[in-house]
VOLUM-739245 format. One record per residue (C-alpha): residue in one letter; x, y, z. Coordinates in nm, 3 decimals, padded with zeros to 5 digits, always signed. Example, Ala and Ser with C-alpha at 12.3 -4.5 7.8 and 13.67 -1.06 7.14 Angstrom:
% VOLUM-739245
 code    east   north      up
    A +01.230 -00.450 +00.780
    S +01.367 -00.106 +00.714
END
This chain:
% VOLUM-739245
 code    east   north      up
    M -03.050 -18.495 -05.797
    N -02.996 -18.463 -06.190
    P -02.941 -18.100 -06.329
    S -03.227 -17.970 -06.479
    R -03.284 -17.906 -06.872
    P -03.266 -17.512 -06.794
    F -02.963 -17.567 -06.609
    I -02.780 -17.750 -06.844
    F -02.896 -17.480 -07.103
    F -02.779 -17.213 -06.913
    N -02.430 -17.350 -06.868
    W -02.387 -17.390 -07.256
    L -02.526 -17.053 -07.308
    T -02.265 -16.957 -07.048
    L -01.980 -17.143 -07.262
    V -02.107 -16.939 -07.564
    L -02.080 -16.601 -07.398
    I -01.715 -16.680 -07.292
    Y -01.626 -16.766 -07.678
    L -01.793 -16.456 -07.777
    V -01.571 -16.248 -07.548
    V -01.287 -16.436 -07.711
    V -01.409 -16.346 -08.062
    A -01.463 -15.972 -07.958
    G -01.123 -15.945 -07.771
    S -00.964 -16.065 -08.114
    F -01.176 -15.862 -08.325
    V -01.071 -15.529 -08.069
    R -00.691 -15.649 -08.154
    I -00.714 -15.654 -08.524
    T -00.872 -15.311 -08.498
    G -00.651 -15.120 -08.308
    S -00.932 -15.085 -08.057
    G -00.789 -15.154 -07.709
    M -00.706 -14.806 -07.628
    G -01.063 -14.708 -07.740
    C -01.157 -14.695 -07.361
    P -00.877 -14.532 -07.150
    D -00.976 -14.634 -06.862
    W -01.171 -14.922 -06.694
    P -01.442 -15.051 -06.585
    K -01.611 -14.731 -06.706
    C -01.525 -14.569 -07.072
    F -01.392 -14.223 -07.058
    G -01.554 -14.221 -06.722
    Q -01.926 -14.309 -06.832
    W -02.081 -14.624 -06.808
    V -02.252 -14.579 -07.189
    P -01.958 -14.385 -07.381
    P -01.946 -14.106 -07.569
    T -02.026 -14.107 -07.942
    A -01.849 -13.756 -08.009
    Q -01.517 -13.582 -07.891
    E -01.732 -13.268 -07.816
    Q -01.904 -13.486 -07.548
    L -01.561 -13.485 -07.367
    P -01.395 -13.233 -07.148
    G -01.118 -13.030 -07.314
    D -00.833 -13.187 -07.109
    Y -00.961 -13.564 -07.119
    R -00.656 -13.665 -07.278
    S -00.398 -13.569 -06.991
    V -00.680 -13.660 -06.708
    F -00.689 -14.021 -06.835
    L -00.342 -14.072 -06.871
    E -00.293 -13.975 -06.531
    K -00.507 -14.213 -06.417
    R -00.338 -14.470 -06.614
    E +00.015 -14.347 -06.477
    K -00.096 -14.431 -06.136
    K -00.277 -14.763 -06.245
    I +00.073 -14.883 -06.401
    K +00.258 -14.790 -06.087
    K +00.012 -15.012 -05.881
    F +00.097 -15.284 -06.105
    C +00.464 -15.240 -06.109
    S +00.464 -15.258 -05.744
    F +00.260 -15.568 -05.774
    L +00.518 -15.739 -06.039
    R +00.803 -15.636 -05.765
    K +00.616 -15.792 -05.481
    I +00.640 -16.147 -05.709
    G +00.957 -16.108 -05.804
    F +00.950 -15.951 -06.177
    E +01.162 -15.658 -06.062
    E +01.311 -15.652 -06.440
    T +00.968 -15.676 -06.581
    A +00.838 -15.380 -06.388
    V +01.145 -15.178 -06.477
    Q +01.086 -15.219 -06.884
    I +00.698 -15.111 -06.789
    E +00.812 -14.827 -06.601
    Q +01.090 -14.691 -06.883
    D +00.855 -14.763 -07.164
    P +00.787 -14.426 -07.342
    G +00.502 -14.539 -07.499
    L +00.257 -14.628 -07.217
    L +00.249 -14.249 -07.144
    V +00.100 -14.174 -07.505
    E -00.292 -14.087 -07.458
    E -00.467 -14.168 -07.802
    P -00.725 -13.936 -07.962
    F -01.081 -14.022 -07.888
    N -01.225 -14.226 -08.197
    A -01.577 -14.330 -08.166
    A -01.589 -14.656 -08.379
    K -01.272 -14.771 -08.174
    T -01.421 -14.681 -07.830
    W -01.759 -14.837 -07.913
    T -01.566 -15.190 -08.053
    E -01.373 -15.217 -07.720
    Y -01.711 -15.125 -07.514
    I -01.909 -15.419 -07.686
    N -01.605 -15.641 -07.607
    R -01.632 -15.523 -07.233
    L -02.027 -15.545 -07.258
    L -01.990 -15.891 -07.356
    G -01.746 -15.983 -07.082
    F -01.984 -15.817 -06.822
    L -02.271 -16.074 -06.958
    A -02.034 -16.381 -06.947
    G -01.921 -16.307 -06.568
    N -02.268 -16.260 -06.450
    A -02.367 -16.540 -06.660
    M -02.089 -16.748 -06.444
    L -02.231 -16.573 -06.128
    I -02.606 -16.643 -06.172
    G -02.505 -17.048 -06.286
    F -02.319 -17.049 -05.942
    V -02.584 -16.902 -05.702
    W -02.811 -17.149 -05.932
    L -02.574 -17.420 -05.822
    L -02.577 -17.342 -05.467
    I -02.959 -17.335 -05.413
    Y -03.050 -17.625 -05.600
    Y -02.763 -17.875 -05.630
    R -02.464 -17.812 -05.406
    K -02.256 -18.125 -05.547
    R -01.933 -18.030 -05.440
    K -01.697 -18.087 -05.704
    W -01.945 -17.847 -05.915
    V -01.922 -17.594 -05.687
    F -01.573 -17.593 -05.670
    L -01.528 -17.564 -06.026
    T -01.796 -17.326 -06.081
    A -01.649 -17.118 -05.800
    L -01.271 -17.134 -05.926
    N -01.420 -17.011 -06.266
    L -01.580 -16.739 -06.128
    I -01.262 -16.633 -05.935
    L -01.040 -16.670 -06.274
    M -01.322 -16.464 -06.451
    A -01.268 -16.202 -06.203
    I -00.874 -16.220 -06.259
    E -00.930 -16.189 -06.607
    A -01.151 -15.888 -06.592
    W -00.893 -15.724 -06.350
    F -00.607 -15.811 -06.581
    G -00.789 -15.650 -06.887
    S -00.761 -15.340 -06.682
    I -00.421 -15.385 -06.719
    V -00.396 -15.449 -07.068
    V -00.556 -15.132 -07.090
    A -00.349 -14.946 -06.859
    S -00.028 -15.091 -07.005
    N -00.097 -14.950 -07.367
    L -00.114 -15.355 -07.480
    V +00.232 -15.445 -07.366
    P +00.247 -15.773 -07.565
    W +00.344 -16.024 -07.304
    T +00.009 -15.891 -07.097
    I -00.216 -16.008 -07.446
    T -00.073 -16.354 -07.400
    V -00.154 -16.377 -07.053
    H -00.480 -16.270 -07.130
    M -00.538 -16.511 -07.386
    L -00.392 -16.808 -07.185
    L -00.609 -16.702 -06.914
    A -00.955 -16.714 -07.125
    L -00.838 -17.064 -07.219
    V -00.832 -17.196 -06.885
    I -01.184 -17.050 -06.788
    I -01.322 -17.196 -07.144
    G -01.141 -17.525 -07.033
    I -01.348 -17.530 -06.703
    Q -01.664 -17.428 -06.832
    L -01.611 -17.706 -07.119
    Y -01.557 -17.956 -06.824
    M -01.835 -17.850 -06.639
    V -02.110 -17.882 -06.921
    A -01.931 -18.245 -06.952
    Q -02.057 -18.285 -06.597
    I -02.397 -18.208 -06.665
    S -02.486 -18.263 -07.012
    P -02.633 -18.635 -07.097
    S -02.521 -18.554 -07.448
    Q -02.161 -18.542 -07.326
    Q -02.145 -18.814 -07.087
    R -02.162 -19.075 -07.340
    R -01.770 -19.231 -07.293
    I -01.577 -19.266 -07.613
    S -01.378 -19.576 -07.615
    L -01.042 -19.545 -07.844
    P -00.768 -19.776 -07.900
    A -00.453 -19.659 -07.729
    V -00.261 -19.527 -08.027
    M -00.542 -19.316 -08.108
    K -00.599 -19.173 -07.744
    G -00.217 -19.096 -07.742
    L -00.257 -18.913 -08.073
    L -00.563 -18.708 -07.936
    W -00.373 -18.588 -07.634
    A -00.071 -18.503 -07.842
    V -00.277 -18.296 -08.077
    L -00.445 -18.122 -07.781
    L -00.158 -18.051 -07.628
    I +00.038 -17.906 -07.963
    T -00.309 -17.712 -08.017
    I -00.266 -17.494 -07.669
    Y +00.100 -17.467 -07.763
    Q +00.028 -17.339 -08.125
    M -00.217 -17.088 -07.988
    F +00.059 -16.963 -07.755
    L +00.293 -16.954 -08.024
    G +00.035 -16.753 -08.270
    T -00.004 -16.498 -08.026
    Q +00.380 -16.461 -07.989
    V +00.387 -16.436 -08.385
    R +00.114 -16.175 -08.390
    E +00.288 -15.939 -08.142
    Y +00.624 -15.972 -08.364
    I +00.406 -15.880 -08.656
    D +00.261 -15.621 -08.464
    E +00.613 -15.466 -08.370
    L +00.737 -15.515 -08.700
    T +00.468 -15.328 -08.859
    R +00.538 -15.014 -08.605
    Q +00.893 -15.057 -08.729
    G +00.758 -15.021 -09.073
    F +00.841 -15.353 -09.203
    G +00.626 -15.478 -09.479
    R +00.469 -15.814 -09.510
    E +00.737 -15.919 -09.748
    S +00.998 -15.887 -09.494
    W +00.790 -16.061 -09.203
    T +00.911 -16.407 -09.282
    D +01.310 -16.351 -09.262
    K +01.244 -16.126 -08.896
    L +01.009 -16.370 -08.724
    G +01.219 -16.613 -08.602
    W +01.188 -16.945 -08.486
    D +00.850 -16.920 -08.320
    F +00.693 -16.866 -08.679
    F +00.850 -17.160 -08.838
    I +00.787 -17.400 -08.538
    H +00.409 -17.258 -08.539
    R +00.382 -17.331 -08.907
    S +00.571 -17.672 -08.889
    F +00.337 -17.820 -08.568
    S +00.025 -17.702 -08.800
    W +00.109 -17.987 -09.040
    L +00.215 -18.206 -08.764
    V -00.147 -18.171 -08.603
    L -00.316 -18.213 -08.951
    G -00.071 -18.539 -09.009
    F -00.217 -18.681 -08.665
    L -00.560 -18.600 -08.709
    V -00.578 -18.695 -09.067
    Y -00.492 -19.020 -08.916
    I -00.765 -19.020 -08.639
    A -01.035 -18.919 -08.874
    W -00.925 -19.221 -09.108
    Q -00.932 -19.446 -08.878
    N -01.242 -19.295 -08.733
    E -01.448 -19.354 -09.052
    R -01.326 -19.706 -09.072
    T -01.458 -19.770 -08.726
    Q -01.716 -19.556 -08.502
    K -01.756 -19.265 -08.731
    L -01.790 -19.046 -08.421
    M -01.916 -18.671 -08.499
    I -01.717 -18.512 -08.249
    L -01.365 -18.604 -08.403
    R -01.559 -18.544 -08.768
    S -01.600 -18.220 -08.626
    A -01.239 -18.176 -08.513
    F -01.092 -18.263 -08.853
    I -01.318 -18.001 -09.018
    V -01.243 -17.717 -08.777
    L -00.879 -17.782 -08.825
    V -00.881 -17.781 -09.219
    L -01.067 -17.427 -09.182
    E -00.801 -17.353 -08.888
    L -00.505 -17.417 -09.119
    V -00.696 -17.245 -09.471
    S -00.734 -16.937 -09.212
    G -00.339 -16.969 -09.144
    V -00.206 -16.978 -09.464
    L -00.449 -16.675 -09.620
    L -00.315 -16.503 -09.301
    A +00.032 -16.554 -09.371
    Y +00.052 -16.502 -09.753
    A -00.241 -16.320 -09.861
    D -00.280 -15.945 -09.791
    M -00.630 -15.999 -09.594
    P -00.522 -16.000 -09.219
    G -00.789 -15.841 -09.079
    L -01.089 -16.052 -09.057
    V -00.893 -16.355 -09.163
    Q -00.706 -16.310 -08.841
    T -01.013 -16.318 -08.597
    S -01.129 -16.651 -08.795
    H -00.808 -16.820 -08.701
    L -00.823 -16.725 -08.348
    I -01.174 -16.882 -08.386
    F -01.106 -17.172 -08.545
    A -00.823 -17.231 -08.306
    A -01.051 -17.186 -07.977
    V -01.317 -17.401 -08.114
    L -01.070 -17.665 -08.211
    F -00.963 -17.650 -07.874
    G -01.276 -17.734 -07.721
    I -01.360 -18.025 -07.919
    L -01.049 -18.175 -07.860
    L -01.075 -18.084 -07.467
    M -01.425 -18.239 -07.496
    A -01.311 -18.520 -07.674
    V -01.053 -18.602 -07.395
    I -01.307 -18.551 -07.150
    R -01.520 -18.792 -07.262
    L -01.216 -19.056 -07.302
    Q -01.238 -19.018 -06.936
    Q -01.592 -19.085 -06.858
    K -01.674 -19.388 -06.614
    T -02.011 -19.436 -06.751
    D -02.185 -19.461 -07.126
END
């Protein structure tokens, strides 16, 4: 039984919602709103967060600090069980984790909107899974949707750890990479059910290899970009200004910058060959998004406008990842 148009549309909508969660998460990061809600899944113990400090008890900071401390202990116990003793000790000995931030309504609602989008995306995935079980029951589709639903639950749980650990840098990286896996699985699902994405792409062997290389480098670039952002956050906390960042960022920054131009070179060649032959829109789109990504990266590195540019940089990277992955998936399609 072929999937219905409403089912196809709903899966596209789910993909959009997942992307919106990534965008919201980036906005939370640049505004420093990650601790806007000190607990999870509620916010200051409420499903609808407060708008003024007067709505909170006088001892709210000590109350939520105690809850966070318990959650950190549980997380460290989990890390020890899977063999990360040194990491657990580092987290336990970090005095910054036991500092509760004062209430800030703007940051609270920014984080709350991020969680609300996550709630909508998660429930959309759950509805899609139930819909699939009732009407289609195709084994591969059921497995993919169930796997992504489980990963979304893990992502939500890990989000609570990110909050409890006061945004310990490596937890943010893991959080982002898991989001990419979820996007990738949802994209693959869309490619399986959407007729518009089942038209096979046929490319010469060289272009196939370059397309795969660009996809893999893009994934690595997103990992490096997160690491660079974490280093910058740490340098900022230590009082270093933008003029000294380049000297202190180390090899991750230089590799990230150099690989950006490598990806541009590969995609320029792919775009040139594409315009000479098939003029595929998906390859045109990849090139355009990459140019926007590089422009935002240059502005982020050299212009004094990091805020929304940082969010746009992540958005373009995530969209480029999605376009490239869809192109690679369509290379593997068995039918035209």
